[in-house]
C-alpha positions in Angstrom: 49.5 15.2 25.5 46.9 12.7 24.4 44.0 13.9 22.3 40.8 12.0 22.6 38.6 12.0 19.6 34.9 11.1 20.1 32.6 10.2 17.2 28.9 10.6 17.4 26.7 8.0 15.7 23.8 9.4 13.8 20.8 7.1 14.0 19.8 5.7 10.7 16.0 6.1 10.5 15.7 3.6 7.7 17.8 0.9 9.4 14.8 -1.2 10.5 13.0 -1.0 7.1 13.4 -4.0 4.8 12.7 -4.4 1.1 10.1 -6.8 -0.1 11.3 -10.2 -1.4 10.1 -11.1 -4.9 7.5 -13.4 -3.3 6.2 -10.5 -1.1 6.1 -8.1 -4.1 4.2 -10.7 -6.0 1.7 -11.0 -3.2 1.3 -7.2 -3.3 0.4 -7.3 -7.0 -2.0 -10.2 -6.6 -3.8 -8.3 -3.8 -4.0 -5.2 -6.0 -5.5 -7.3 -8.8 -8.1 -8.8 -6.5 -9.0 -5.3 -5.2 -9.3 -4.0 -8.7 -11.5 -7.0 -9.4 -14.0 -5.8 -6.8 -14.5 -2.7 -8.9 -14.5 -4.5 -12.2 -17.2 -7.0 -11.0 -19.4 -4.8 -8.8 -20.0 -1.7 -11.0 -21.3 -3.6 -14.2 -23.4 -6.0 -12.0 -26.1 -3.3 -11.3 -26.3 -2.5 -15.0 -27.2 -6.2 -15.7 -29.6 -6.2 -12.8 -31.5 -3.1 -13.9 -34.5 -4.8 -15.4 -35.1 -6.6 -12.1 -34.1 -4.2 -9.4 -36.5 -1.4 -10.5 -39.4 -3.6 -11.5 -41.0 -6.0 -9.0 -43.5 -7.0 -11.7 -40.5 -8.6 -13.5 -41.6 -11.8 -11.9 -44.8 -11.9 -14.1 -43.3 -10.2 -17.2 -41.3 -11.3 -20.2 -38.0 -11.1 -18.2 -34.3 -10.8 -19.2 -33.1 -13.8 -17.4 -29.7 -14.1 -19.2 -28.9 -10.5 -18.4 -29.8 -10.9 -14.8 -27.8 -14.2 -14.7 -24.7 -12.3 -15.9 -25.1 -9.8 -13.1 -25.4 -12.7 -10.6 -22.2 -14.2 -12.0 -20.4 -10.9 -11.6 -21.5 -10.6 -8.0 -20.3 -14.2 -7.3 -16.9 -13.2 -8.7 -17.1 -10.0 -6.5 -17.6 -12.2 -3.4 -14.6 -14.4 -4.3 -12.5 -11.3 -4.9 -13.5 -9.9 -1.5 -12.3 -12.9 0.3 -9.2 -13.2 -1.8 -8.0 -9.7 -0.9 -7.9 -10.7 2.8 -6.6 -14.3 2.4 -3.7 -13.2 0.1 -2.4 -10.5 2.4 -2.9 -12.4 5.7 0.5 -14.1 6.0 2.2 -10.7 5.8 -0.1 -8.5 7.8 -0.4 -11.0 10.7 3.2 -9.9 11.5 1.7 -6.6 12.6 -1.1 -8.0 14.8 -2.6 -11.4 14.1 -6.0 -10.7 15.8 -6.6 -7.7 13.6 -5.5 -9.6 10.5 -8.0 -12.4 11.4 -10.6 -9.7 11.9 -10.0 -8.4 8.4 -10.4 -11.9 6.9 -13.6 -12.4 8.9 -15.1 -9.1 7.9 -14.4 -9.8 4.2 -15.8 -13.3 4.5 -19.0 -12.0 6.1 -19.3 -9.3 3.5 -19.0 -11.9 0.7 -21.6 -14.2 2.4 -24.1 -11.3 2.5 -23.4 -10.5 -1.2 -24.2 -14.1 -2.0 -27.4 -14.0 0.0 -28.4 -11.0 -2.1 -27.6 -13.0 -5.3 -29.8 -15.9 -4.1 -32.6 -13.5 -3.4 -32.5 -12.0 -7.0 -32.1 -15.4 -8.6 -35.1 -16.6 -6.6 -37.2 -13.9 -8.4 -35.9 -15.3 -11.7 -36.8 -18.8 -10.6 -40.4 -17.7 -9.6 -40.8 -16.1 -13.0 -39.6 -19.2 -14.9 -41.6 -21.7 -12.8 -44.5 -19.7 -11.5 -47.7 -21.7 -12.2 -50.7 -19.8 -13.4 -48.9 -16.5 -13.2 -51.9 -14.4 -14.4 -54.1 -15.4 -11.5 -51.3 -15.2 -9.0 -49.6 -12.1 -10.3 -50.4 -10.1 -7.2 -49.0 -12.6 -4.8 -45.9 -13.2 -7.0 -45.2 -9.5 -7.2 -45.4 -9.2 -3.4 -43.0 -12.1 -3.0 -40.6 -10.4 -5.5 -40.8 -7.1 -3.6 -39.7 -9.0 -0.5 -36.8 -10.7 -2.2 -35.7 -7.4 -3.7 -35.8 -5.8 -0.2 -33.5 -8.6 1.0 -31.0 -7.8 -1.7 -31.2 -4.1 -0.8 -30.5 -4.8 2.8 -27.6 -7.2 2.1 -26.0 -4.4 0.1 -26.3 -2.2 3.2 -25.0 -4.7 5.7 -22.4 -6.2 3.5 -20.5 -3.7 1.3 -21.5 -0.7 3.4 -20.8 -1.9 7.0 -18.3 -4.7 6.4 -16.2 -2.7 3.8 -16.2 0.3 6.2 -15.0 -1.8 9.1 -12.8 -4.2 7.2 -11.2 -2.2 4.4 -11.3 1.1 6.1 -10.6 0.6 9.7 -8.9 -2.9 10.1 -6.9 -2.9 6.8 -6.1 0.8 7.3 -4.7 0.1 10.8 -2.6 -2.8 9.4 -1.2 -0.7 6.6 -0.5 2.3 8.9 1.4 0.2 11.4 3.3 -1.8 8.7 4.1 1.2 6.5 3.5 -1.0 3.4 1.6 1.8 1.7 2.1 5.6 1.8 0.6 7.0 5.0 -1.3 9.9 3.4 -3.1 7.2 1.2 -3.8 5.1 4.3 -5.2 8.0 6.1 -8.0 8.3 3.5 -9.0 4.8 4.5 -8.8 5.4 8.2 -11.1 8.4 7.7 -13.3 6.8 5.0 -14.0 3.7 7.0 -15.8 5.4 9.9 -17.6 7.7 7.5 -18.9 4.7 5.5 -20.1 3.1 8.8 -21.8 6.3 9.8 -23.6 6.4 6.4 -24.8 2.9 6.9 -26.1 3.6 10.4 -27.9 6.6 9.1 -29.6 4.6 6.3 -30.4 1.7 8.8 -32.1 4.2 11.2 -34.1 5.8 8.4 -32.0 9.0 8.0 -31.3 9.0 4.3 -30.8 12.6 3.0 -30.5 12.6 -0.8 -26.8 12.0 -1.8 -25.4 12.0 1.7 -24.7 8.3 2.0 -22.9 8.4 -1.4 -20.8 11.4 -0.3 -19.8 9.7 3.0 -18.8 6.5 1.2 -16.7 8.3 -1.4 -13.5 8.4 0.6 -13.7 4.7 1.3 -14.1 4.0 -2.5 -11.1 6.3 -3.2 -9.0 4.5 -0.7 -9.8 1.1 -2.1 -9.2 2.2 -5.7 -6.0 4.0 -5.0 -4.8 1.0 -3.0 -5.4 -1.4 -5.9 -3.6 0.9 -8.4 -0.6 1.5 -6.1 -0.1 -2.2 -5.4 -0.3 -3.1 -9.1 2.0 -0.3 -10.1 4.5 -0.1 -7.2 4.0 -3.0 -4.9 4.9 -2.7 -1.2 7.1 0.0 0.2 10.0 -0.9 2.5 8.6 -2.0 5.9 9.9 -3.5 9.2 7.6 -6.5 8.7 9.1 -7.6 5.3 11.7 -10.2 4.8 14.1 -8.8 2.2 17.4 -7.0 2.7 17.6 -3.8 4.7 16.3 -0.8 2.7 19.3 1.4 3.9 22.5 -0.5 4.9 23.7 0.1 8.4 26.3 2.8 8.7 27.5 1.7 12.1 30.9 0.6 10.8 33.7 3.2 10.9 36.1 3.9 8.1 38.7 1.7 9.7 36.5 -1.3 9.9 37.0 -4.0 7.4 
């Protein structure tokens, strides 16, 4: 009597996951550093801008041009960091969906351009103060021009970091990270929720609905997502993912005990 023995293969759920190569892990940490740079450069910039942002008559006053210039330099570095976060990761996330990866690069580029437009508007106020002829007799006109330039900066902050960050970092990058599994999915979910909320807050401000504190509250999840992303990438790098190029995260168990 012949006994037939059947063996049942248990699917290995980690079989398709691959570890990051040293180069890919280096890319992760570079991206994390650039993302952290967006916080390091953006938060102090408004401290340096303070004498100008809240006082349109700065244009006819004594001025703190060096202080404002440092704020402008920080925002220029912020713009560079924003573009770098997308360019650095593009060769990897394009393996998920190239059109979405290109959209992320485009959104970060537009955001950075708008930031630089805001920098130009503020430095124009400084230039008017430094070169305004007969400032005493023209103080009213200069102040009106300064108010207009400050309004430009205010709107670029709305259209740039508010809309573009919500769309780019929240929705597009969140989608790429979710599909690729490069980051923990609970963390990515914060971005996928925070992105639309940031967009909603921007639309509300754009349409004149600006309840006290609401835009900040709606933008908070997006900020948490971006900060946690930067810290995770710097500390841990990428998680095993199907789009990476390293060895399998879990070796295949398809071979039986009698196989060599």
